[in-house]
C-alpha positions as semicolon CSV with decimal commas, in nm:
position;residue;x (nm);y (nm);z (nm)
1;X;0,000;0,000;0,000
2;X;0,150;0,335;-0,102
3;X;0,136;0,608;0,157
4;X;0,219;0,973;0,178
5;X;-0,121;1,144;0,206
6;X;-0,313;1,204;0,528
7;X;-0,168;0,993;0,806
8;X;-0,498;0,889;0,964
9;X;-0,635;0,789;0,623
10;X;-0,323;0,581;0,557
11;X;-0,357;0,371;0,868
12;X;-0,733;0,349;0,832
13;X;-0,677;0,198;0,487
14;X;-0,412;-0,037;0,623
15;X;-0,650;-0,167;0,887
16;X;-0,930;-0,226;0,635
17;X;-0,695;-0,409;0,395
18;X;-0,547;-0,626;0,671
19;X;-0,896;-0,720;0,792
20;X;-1,007;-0,806;0,438
21;X;-0,704;-1,027;0,379
22;X;-0,759;-1,218;0,700
23;X;-0,482;-1,468;0,770
24;X;-0,379;-1,509;0,406
25;X;-0,165;-1,200;0,360
26;X;0,032;-0,910;0,496
27;X;0,026;-0,537;0,425
28;X;0,325;-0,312;0,357
29;X;0,300;0,063;0,405
30;X;0,531;0,207;0,141
31;X;0,641;0,545;0,264
32;X;0,928;0,603;0,019
33;X;1,115;0,787;0,298
34;X;0,905;1,097;0,233
35;X;0,729;1,146;0,565
36;X;0,878;1,404;0,795
37;X;1,044;1,270;1,105
38;X;0,786;1,444;1,326
39;X;0,494;1,295;1,131
40;X;0,644;0,948;1,131
41;X;0,721;0,957;1,502
42;X;0,367;1,069;1,585
43;X;0,231;0,798;1,358
44;X;0,438;0,524;1,517
45;X;0,257;0,563;1,849
46;X;-0,082;0,452;1,723
47;X;0,000;0,234;1,421
48;X;-0,053;-0,100;1,591
49;X;-0,214;-0,320;1,326
50;X;-0,157;-0,693;1,299
51;X;0,035;-0,811;0,990
52;X;0,122;-0,460;0,877
53;X;0,488;-0,379;0,807
54;X;0,640;-0,032;0,831
55;X;0,854;0,010;0,516
56;X;1,139;0,260;0,566
57;X;0,947;0,565;0,686
58;X;1,248;0,799;0,705
59;X;1,543;0,882;0,479
60;X;1,821;0,778;0,720
61;X;1,893;0,468;0,925
62;X;1,926;0,679;1,240
63;X;1,576;0,824;1,201
64;X;1,429;0,481;1,124
65;X;1,592;0,336;1,436
66;X;1,446;0,614;1,651
67;X;1,098;0,545;1,511
68;X;1,148;0,170;1,551
69;X;1,199;0,213;1,926
70;X;0,853;0,367;1,947
71;X;0,640;0,119;1,754
72;X;0,568;-0,251;1,768
73;X;0,526;-0,270;1,390
74;X;0,793;-0,481;1,218
75;X;1,013;-0,273;0,990
76;X;1,141;-0,326;0,637
77;X;1,446;-0,125;0,529
78;X;1,494;-0,028;0,167
79;X;1,682;0,281;0,051
80;X;1,947;0,265;0,325
81;X;2,054;-0,089;0,225
82;X;2,316;0,003;-0,033
83;X;2,586;-0,259;0,029
84;X;2,694;-0,534;0,269
85;X;2,836;-0,283;0,514
86;X;2,509;-0,089;0,530
87;X;2,318;-0,413;0,580
88;X;2,543;-0,519;0,869
89;X;2,519;-0,176;1,035
90;X;2,140;-0,193;1,020
91;X;2,138;-0,551;1,150
92;X;2,369;-0,481;1,445
93;X;2,153;-0,182;1,536
94;X;1,845;-0,407;1,542
95;X;1,695;-0,205;1,261
96;X;1,468;-0,445;1,074
97;X;1,291;-0,775;1,029
98;X;1,328;-0,763;0,651
99;X;1,491;-0,569;0,369
100;X;1,418;-0,488;0,008
101;X;1,718;-0,616;-0,186
102;X;1,743;-0,427;-0,516
103;X;2,000;-0,581;-0,749
104;X;2,120;-0,272;-0,934
105;X;2,126;-0,053;-0,623
106;X;2,377;-0,280;-0,448
107;X;2,601;-0,325;-0,754
108;X;2,471;-0,625;-0,946
109;X;2,400;-0,993;-0,896
110;X;2,729;-1,085;-0,728
111;X;2,695;-0,824;-0,454
112;X;2,322;-0,888;-0,421
113;X;2,398;-1,256;-0,365
114;X;2,648;-1,163;-0,094
115;X;2,386;-0,961;0,093
116;X;2,127;-1,234;0,033
117;X;2,354;-1,491;0,196
118;X;2,422;-1,263;0,492
119;X;2,047;-1,216;0,537
120;X;1,986;-1,591;0,521
121;X;2,253;-1,653;0,784
122;X;2,133;-1,377;1,017
123;X;1,761;-1,451;0,987
124;X;1,655;-1,138;0,797
125;X;1,384;-1,189;0,538
126;X;1,411;-1,056;0,184
127;X;1,200;-0,895;-0,081
128;X;1,404;-0,945;-0,398
129;X;1,352;-0,689;-0,671
130;X;1,519;-0,399;-0,850
131;X;1,473;-0,026;-0,882
132;X;1,280;-0,088;-1,206
133;X;1,314;-0,285;-1,528
134;X;1,156;-0,517;-1,782
135;X;1,205;-0,876;-1,892
136;X;1,582;-0,895;-1,838
137;X;1,567;-0,741;-1,493
138;X;1,282;-0,972;-1,400
139;X;1,478;-1,274;-1,519
140;X;1,772;-1,175;-1,298
141;X;1,540;-1,112;-1,001
142;X;1,367;-1,447;-1,050
143;X;1,695;-1,641;-1,053
144;X;1,820;-1,475;-0,736
145;X;1,485;-1,538;-0,568
146;X;1,467;-1,900;-0,683
147;X;1,805;-1,972;-0,523
148;X;1,708;-1,813;-0,191
149;X;1,614;-2,029;0,107
150;X;1,234;-2,045;0,127
151;X;1,226;-1,936;0,490
152;X;1,423;-1,621;0,403
153;X;1,215;-1,522;0,100
154;X;0,951;-1,265;0,188
155;X;0,823;-1,143;-0,149
156;X;0,949;-1,105;-0,508
157;X;0,873;-0,824;-0,752
158;X;0,830;-0,920;-1,117
159;X;0,903;-0,576;-1,256
160;X;0,788;-0,656;-1,609
161;X;0,430;-0,682;-1,483
162;X;0,441;-0,302;-1,467
163;X;0,599;-0,224;-1,804
164;X;0,449;-0,209;-2,153
165;X;0,755;-0,300;-2,361
166;X;0,876;-0,662;-2,354
167;X;1,199;-0,751;-2,531
168;X;1,188;-1,116;-2,423
169;X;0,827;-1,210;-2,486
170;X;0,704;-1,100;-2,142
171;X;0,901;-1,379;-1,976
172;X;0,934;-1,469;-1,701
173;X;0,597;-1,349;-1,583
174;X;0,391;-1,392;-1,270
175;X;0,059;-1,571;-1,288
176;X;-0,195;-1,548;-1,008
177;X;0,070;-1,399;-0,784
178;X;0,329;-1,673;-0,843
179;X;0,632;-1,676;-1,073
180;X;0,931;-1,896;-1,153
181;X;1,281;-1,854;-1,294
182;X;1,335;-1,943;-1,662
183;X;1,509;-2,276;-1,721
184;X;1,723;-2,186;-2,024
185;X;2,095;-2,099;-2,021
186;X;2,212;-1,766;-1,883
187;X;1,916;-1,560;-1,774
188;X;1,698;-1,812;-1,953
189;X;1,514;-1,575;-2,185
190;X;1,536;-1,510;-2,560
191;X;1,579;-1,144;-2,649
192;X;1,410;-1,008;-2,960
193;X;1,710;-0,821;-3,104
194;X;1,494;-0,634;-3,356
195;X;1,314;-0,460;-3,071
196;X;1,647;-0,319;-2,954
197;X;1,704;-0,132;-3,280
198;X;2,043;-0,035;-3,416
199;X;2,331;-0,053;-3,165
200;X;2,457;0,277;-3,032
201;X;2,812;0,144;-3,027
202;X;2,992;-0,175;-3,137
203;X;3,325;-0,325;-3,027
204;X;3,543;-0,590;-3,189
205;X;3,835;-0,784;-3,043
């Protein structure tokens, strides 16, 4: 659930959604680090809704930690998780139950895998995704997610569900809320080279 409007309306919506889902789901409040510290701190006092997660309400780890001390809602960190060092600082500060692991933000698949393995070892759950992308990004996300321990995997974002252009036949795709990694070599998808157009630059060895 995306937030950022009236605070009371936000949590009213969260409560209605959580009640409608019953025991089958959870609700994230996506704040995009845009709420003021004062607003977030005030909000933390009364936001006590079962199965609702507070997703990084403030821009900095320090502000998020201060809010975390004043709410019982579990917290998901996102923008502040930029590398393994940032993850470990947040973990040692007791900053979160889960993180959003965005492949490109942390430097690619190799570094994302490093953070993923740290999270698995330390008991932090993961949403695996990226900042945005289409079929190729989704293929990379799906492979990283498929190789994650089930108990550590929180959610997965198939980014190509939210794009119009598909250079690999809209694969992999989610169906009824479930997706799988392609089984072919490499990323496992076939790119339609014609859709890419003429190359901007070519190199030969």
